[in-house]
C-alpha positions in Angstrom: 64.3 45.9 37.4 61.2 47.8 36.6 58.4 47.5 39.1 54.7 47.2 38.5 52.8 50.4 38.6 49.4 50.9 40.1 48.0 51.5 36.6 49.4 48.1 35.5 47.7 46.4 38.3 44.4 48.1 37.6 44.6 47.0 33.9 45.2 43.4 34.8 42.2 43.5 37.2 40.1 44.9 34.3 41.2 42.2 31.9 40.5 39.5 34.5 37.0 40.9 35.0 36.3 40.8 31.2 37.6 37.3 31.0 35.5 36.3 34.0 32.4 37.8 32.5 33.0 36.1 29.2 33.7 32.8 30.8 30.7 33.1 33.0 28.5 33.9 30.0 29.9 30.8 28.2 29.4 28.6 31.3 25.9 30.1 31.8 25.0 29.4 28.2 26.3 25.9 28.4 24.4 25.3 31.6 21.2 26.8 30.0 21.7 24.6 27.0 22.3 21.4 29.1 19.3 22.1 31.4 16.9 23.2 28.8 17.8 20.5 26.3 17.5 18.0 29.1 14.1 19.3 29.9 13.1 19.1 26.2 14.3 15.5 26.0 12.3 14.6 29.0 9.2 16.4 27.6 9.8 14.7 24.2 9.7 11.3 25.9 6.6 12.3 27.8 4.8 13.3 24.6 5.9 10.1 22.9 4.6 8.0 25.8 1.3 9.9 25.6 0.7 9.4 21.9 1.8 5.8 22.1 -0.7 5.1 24.9 -3.4 7.0 23.1 -2.9 5.2 19.8 -2.9 1.8 21.5 -6.1 2.6 23.4 -7.8 3.7 20.2 -6.5 0.7 18.3 -7.8 -1.6 21.1 -11.2 -0.1 20.7 -11.2 -0.7 17.0 -10.1 -4.3 17.4 -12.9 -4.8 20.1 -15.5 -3.6 17.6 -16.1 -0.1 18.9 -16.8 2.8 16.5 -14.2 5.3 15.4 -15.9 7.8 17.6 -15.4 5.7 20.6 -11.7 5.1 19.6 -11.2 8.8 19.2 -12.6 9.5 22.6 -10.3 6.9 24.1 -7.3 8.6 22.4 -8.3 12.0 23.7 -8.8 10.5 27.2 -5.3 9.0 27.3 -3.7 12.3 26.0 -5.4 14.2 28.8 -4.2 11.6 31.3 -0.7 12.5 30.2 -1.4 16.2 30.8 -2.0 17.2 27.2 -5.5 18.7 27.6 -5.7 21.3 24.8 -7.5 19.7 21.9 -5.6 22.0 19.5 -2.4 20.2 20.5 -3.9 16.8 19.6 -4.5 15.3 16.2 -6.2 11.9 15.8 -6.7 10.4 12.4 -8.5 7.2 11.8 -7.2 6.0 9.3 -3.9 7.8 9.2 -3.6 10.8 6.8 0.1 10.3 5.9 3.0 7.9 6.2 3.2 4.2 5.4 -0.3 3.4 6.7 -2.1 6.4 5.2 -5.7 5.6 4.3 -5.5 2.1 5.7 -8.5 1.1 7.7 -7.6 -0.5 11.1 -4.8 1.9 11.9 -4.8 4.9 14.2 -2.5 7.9 14.0 -2.1 10.2 17.0 0.1 13.3 17.1 0.6 15.5 20.1 2.3 18.8 20.7 3.4 20.5 23.9 5.2 23.8 24.7 8.4 23.1 26.6 9.2 25.4 29.5 12.6 27.0 29.1 14.6 27.6 32.3 17.3 29.8 30.7 17.1 29.8 27.0 14.0 32.0 27.2 16.5 34.8 27.8 17.9 34.3 24.4 15.0 32.9 22.4 11.7 34.8 21.9 9.7 32.0 20.3 8.3 29.2 22.5 9.9 25.7 22.1 7.2 23.4 20.9 7.9 19.6 20.9 5.9 17.1 19.0 5.6 13.3 18.6 3.5 10.9 16.6 2.5 7.2 16.8 0.6 4.8 14.6 -1.1 1.7 16.1 -2.7 -1.2 14.4 -6.1 -2.2 15.7 -7.6 -4.8 13.4 -8.0 -8.5 13.1 -6.3 -11.2 11.2 -8.6 -13.5 9.1 -8.8 -17.2 9.0 -11.4 -18.7 6.8 -13.9 -21.0 8.6 -17.2 -22.6 8.0 -18.4 -21.1 11.2 -21.0 -22.5 13.6 -24.1 -21.4 11.8 -24.4 -17.7 12.3 -27.5 -15.6 12.1 -26.2 -14.2 8.8 -25.2 -17.6 7.5 -22.4 -20.0 8.0 -19.6 -20.5 5.5 -17.1 -18.2 3.9 -17.0 -15.8 1.1 -13.9 -14.3 -0.4 -14.6 -10.7 -1.5 -14.2 -10.4 -5.3 -15.0 -7.4 -7.5 -18.3 -7.9 -9.3 -18.7 -6.3 -12.7 -21.7 -3.9 -12.9 -23.3 -4.6 -16.3 -25.1 -2.2 -18.5 -28.8 -2.3 -17.6 -32.0 -0.6 -18.4 -32.7 2.1 -15.8 -35.9 2.7 -14.0 -36.9 4.5 -10.8 -35.7 2.4 -7.8 -36.4 3.6 -4.3 -33.7 3.4 -1.6 -36.0 2.1 1.1 -34.4 -1.2 2.3 -36.4 -3.4 0.0 -35.7 -5.2 -3.3 -38.9 -5.3 -5.3 -39.9 -6.0 -8.8 -40.8 -2.4 -9.3 -37.2 -1.3 -8.5 -35.8 -2.9 -11.6 -33.0 -4.6 -9.7 -30.8 -7.1 -11.6 -29.0 -9.9 -9.7 -25.3 -9.6 -10.5 -23.7 -12.1 -8.1 -24.2 -14.9 -5.6 -22.3 -14.8 -2.3 -21.0 -18.3 -2.3 -22.7 -21.4 -3.6 -24.7 -24.4 -2.3 -24.7 -24.8 1.4 -22.4 -21.7 1.6 -24.7 -19.5 -0.4 -25.0 -16.6 1.9 -27.1 -14.3 -0.3 -27.2 -12.2 -3.4 -26.0 -8.9 -4.8 -28.4 -6.7 -6.9 -27.8 -3.6 -9.0 -30.2 -1.1 -10.5 -30.0 2.5 -11.8 -31.9 5.6 -12.6 -31.0 8.7 -14.5 -28.7 10.0 -11.8 -27.6 7.1 -9.5 -26.4 3.5 -9.4 -28.3 1.5 -6.8 -26.9 -1.6 -5.0 -28.4 -4.1 -2.5 -26.8 -6.8 -0.5 -29.5 -9.4 0.3 -28.7 -12.0 3.0 -30.7 -15.0 4.2 -34.1 -15.0 2.7 -36.5 -16.8 0.4 -35.2 -15.0 -2.7 -31.5 -15.7 -2.2 -31.6 -19.5 -2.6 -29.3 -19.8 0.3 -29.3 -22.5 2.9 -29.1 -20.3 6.0 -31.7 -18.7 8.2 -32.8 -15.2 7.6 -32.1 -12.2 9.9 -35.2 -10.1 10.3 -37.2 -12.6 12.3 -37.1 -14.4 15.6 -38.1 -17.9 16.4 -41.6 -18.6 17.7 -42.7 -20.2 20.9 -45.1 -23.2 20.9 -48.7 -22.1 21.7 -50.2 -23.1 25.1 -52.9 -25.0 23.2 -53.4 -25.8 19.6 -55.0 -22.9 17.7 -58.4 -23.4 16.1 -58.2 -24.1 12.3 -58.0 -20.9 10.4 -57.1 -18.8 13.5 -53.9 -16.8 13.1 -51.3 -17.4 15.8 -50.9 -15.0 18.7 -48.0 -12.6 18.5 -44.8 -14.5 19.0 -46.5 -18.0 18.9 -45.9 -20.6 16.2 -48.5 -21.3 13.5 -49.4 -24.8 12.4 -46.4 -25.1 10.0 -43.8 -23.4 12.2 -41.0 -25.1 14.1 -40.5 -23.6 17.5 -37.0 -25.0 17.7 -36.0 -23.8 14.3 -33.3 -21.3 15.4 -32.0 -23.7 18.0 -31.9 -26.6 15.6 -30.0 -24.6 13.0 -27.8 -22.8 15.5 -28.6 -19.3 14.3 -28.3 -17.7 17.7 -31.8 -16.3 17.6 -34.4 -17.5 20.0 -38.0 -16.5 20.7 -37.3 -13.0 21.9 -39.3 -12.6 25.1 -37.3 -15.5 26.5 -34.1 -15.1 24.4 -31.1 -12.9 24.9 -31.3 -10.8 21.7 -33.8 -8.4 20.2 -34.0 -6.2 17.1 -33.1 -3.3 19.4 -29.8 -5.0 20.1 -28.9 -4.7 16.4 -28.7 -0.9 16.9 -25.0 0.1 16.4 -24.1 -3.6 16.0 -24.2 -5.2 12.6 -22.5 -3.5 9.7 -20.8 -4.2 6.3 -18.2 -2.5 4.2 -18.9 -1.7 0.5 -16.8 -0.4 -2.4 -17.9 0.9 -5.8 -14.8 0.8 -8.0 -13.9 2.8 -11.2 -11.2 1.1 -13.2 -9.6 -0.4 -10.1 -9.9 2.6 -7.9 -12.7 2.8 -5.2 -14.6 6.1 -5.5 -17.0 5.0 -2.8 -15.7 3.0 0.2 -17.7 3.0 3.4 -18.9 0.9 6.3 -22.7 0.9 6.5 -24.4 0.5 9.8 -27.4 -1.8 9.6 -29.4 0.0 12.1 -29.0 3.0 14.5 -31.4 5.2 16.4 -32.2 8.5 14.6 -34.3 10.5 17.0 -37.7 8.9 17.0 -36.9 7.0 13.8 -34.1 4.8 12.6 -31.3 5.0 10.1 -28.9 2.8 8.2 -25.9 4.8 7.0 -22.1 5.5 7.1 -22.2 7.7 10.1 -22.3 6.9 13.9 -21.0 3.3 14.0 -20.5 3.3 10.3 -17.6 4.9 8.6 -16.9 6.8 5.4 -13.4 6.0 4.0 -13.7 7.4 0.5 -17.1 8.9 -0.5 -20.3 8.3 1.5 -23.4 7.0 -0.3 -25.9 9.5 -1.5 -28.6 7.6 0.4 -28.9 4.3 2.2 -31.4 2.1 4.0 -31.9 -1.4 5.5 -34.7 -3.8 5.6 -35.0 -3.7 9.3 -35.2 0.1 9.2 -38.1 -0.4 6.8 -39.8 -3.0 9.0 -39.6 -0.8 12.1 -40.8 2.4 10.4 -43.7 1.0 8.4 -45.9 -1.1 10.6 -49.0 -0.3 8.6 -47.4 -1.7 5.5 -45.6 -4.7 7.1 -48.7 -5.7 9.0 -46.7 -6.0 12.2 -46.5 -3.5 15.0 -49.8 -1.7 14.3 -52.0 -3.8 16.6 -52.1 -4.2 20.4 -49.7 -6.8 21.7 -47.3 -6.6 18.7 -43.9 -5.3 19.8 -41.6 -4.9 16.8 -38.4 -4.4 18.9 -38.9 -7.6 20.9 -41.1 -9.7 18.6 -41.4 -10.5 14.9 -44.3 -11.8 12.8 -45.0 -15.6 13.2 -42.3 -17.2 11.1 -41.9 -20.5 9.3 -38.7 -21.4 7.4 -40.8 -23.2 4.8 -41.5 -20.1 2.7 -43.9 -18.7 1.7 -46.1 -20.1 4.5 -46.0 -16.8 6.5 -49.4 -15.3 6.8 -50.4 -12.9 4.0 -51.3 -10.5 6.9 -47.5 -9.9 7.1 -46.7 -9.9 3.4 -45.1 -6.4 3.7 -42.5 -7.6 6.3 -39.0 -8.0 4.7 -37.6 -11.3 6.0 -34.2 -10.9 4.4 -31.4 -8.8 5.9 -30.9 -6.1 3.2 -28.3 -3.3 3.0 -29.2 -0.8 0.2 -27.6 2.3 -1.0 -27.1 4.5 -4.0 -24.1 6.5 -5.4 -24.0 9.3 -8.1 -23.5 8.0 -11.7 -21.7 11.2 -12.6 -18.7 9.9 -10.5 -18.4 7.0 -12.9 -19.2 8.6 -16.2 -15.6 8.3 -17.5 -15.0 4.8 -16.2 -14.2 2.0 -18.5 -15.3 -0.6 -15.9 -17.5 -0.2 -12.9 -17.3 -2.9 -10.2 -19.0 -3.5 -6.8 -17.5 -5.5 -3.9 -17.7 -6.1 -0.3 -14.4 -5.6 1.6 -12.9 -6.9 4.8 -12.7 -4.4 7.5 -12.0 -3.9 11.2 -14.1 -2.2 13.9 -16.4 -5.2 14.3 -18.6 -5.8 17.3 -17.9 -9.0 19.1 -15.2 -11.6 18.6 -16.2 -12.4 15.1 -16.3 -10.3 12.0 -15.4 -9.9 8.4 -17.1 -8.4 5.4 -20.3 -8.5 7.4 -20.0 -8.0 11.1 -22.6 -9.3 13.5 -22.0 -10.2 17.1 -23.0 -13.7 18.5 -26.5 -13.8 19.8 -25.9 -16.8 22.0 -22.8 -18.5 23.3 -21.0 -20.4 20.5 -22.8 -18.7 17.6 -22.1 -15.7 15.5 -22.5 -14.2 12.1 -19.4 -14.7 10.1 -18.0 -14.7 6.6 -14.5 -14.7 8.1 -13.4 -15.6 11.6 -10.8 -13.1 12.9 -8.6 -12.5 15.9 -7.6 -9.1 17.2 -4.2 -7.5 16.6 -3.2 -4.4 18.6 0.3 -3.1 18.3 2.4 0.0 17.6 3.7 0.1 14.1 5.2 3.6 13.9 
């Protein structure tokens, strides 16, 4: 029998070493794969939890009536709470930019990215391992029609319907929050009828723009509800002398001090009430669409009033929202009233406080003193859009649209929070829905 030589034994030891090294490399690679993939899975779940929580927080803000800016801030806050602090790793889209809910108001899309630490695979992989996750949450309200309880913008319901914009002679209307004879406005629709007549829609044009105005609650609308840009009055301490105008905030001879209480508008004489014109800032809003052959080219939520430095604004920024195409200019009647005291006759004399008082008011128009003839009693949203956008359209239509992001527990195509318990401004009553949908 031939014996094993020393060389044979050394060869076997060399082969065993090679096999050991190869086996160790395989085992090491498998361990690296298992550990790093496990870490990646844990990180993926962490990112998913973060975007889920962020999307739900933002959606909850929308359903509660907060602005898209507040909703975005909440989403960023929740992402940071989950350790994702680099804003370049966070994308928040309200409404979503892609997917099933792309462009739909009332939905929030949050996407997050995070670099996953690699325990072993970094030895074999030069590029970082970036994991991502996305979530879409619904933060809106479901509508149920209701007659309401007599809101400050009128009780009753109105179903948004596209309104044909007719051909009309153009003039030189001003976008200043007023609808005057000089503007050349043409009434194109009633918002409801009879006791549910909530106001009117007007249209006008000039060489470059279409102009639109939504007029709620005033002597020109023919509606049965109280107007917006006025408070109730308080009874005078003693009857005024004949021909003597009432003191600021006090009722005149034909005024009803209980008018707003009697008609459940939610407004009270402001010094003793719970709501003032200042409270309308970043509060009331409405959504408008101007449509070309069935496609909205302008779709935005206009804020009725917001602070703008030392002045005021009414537009699709701040607590408004541009969905498709912002208006070229916009205004509101309250913006006009607060910024033009010399023309309204109110706020330019001692004792007149426009943010907490309004001119003496009587619901039996036009008994208001001629001293305040410049005051716009109606609640008016006004805006203009370029005619060039609609030059090739066969049909141009205007409509109000339901939306989310209202303030308070009620909302609809015009959102206004309740001024007192049990009252509110509604066209549609709605209840919040907050849930993950993707």
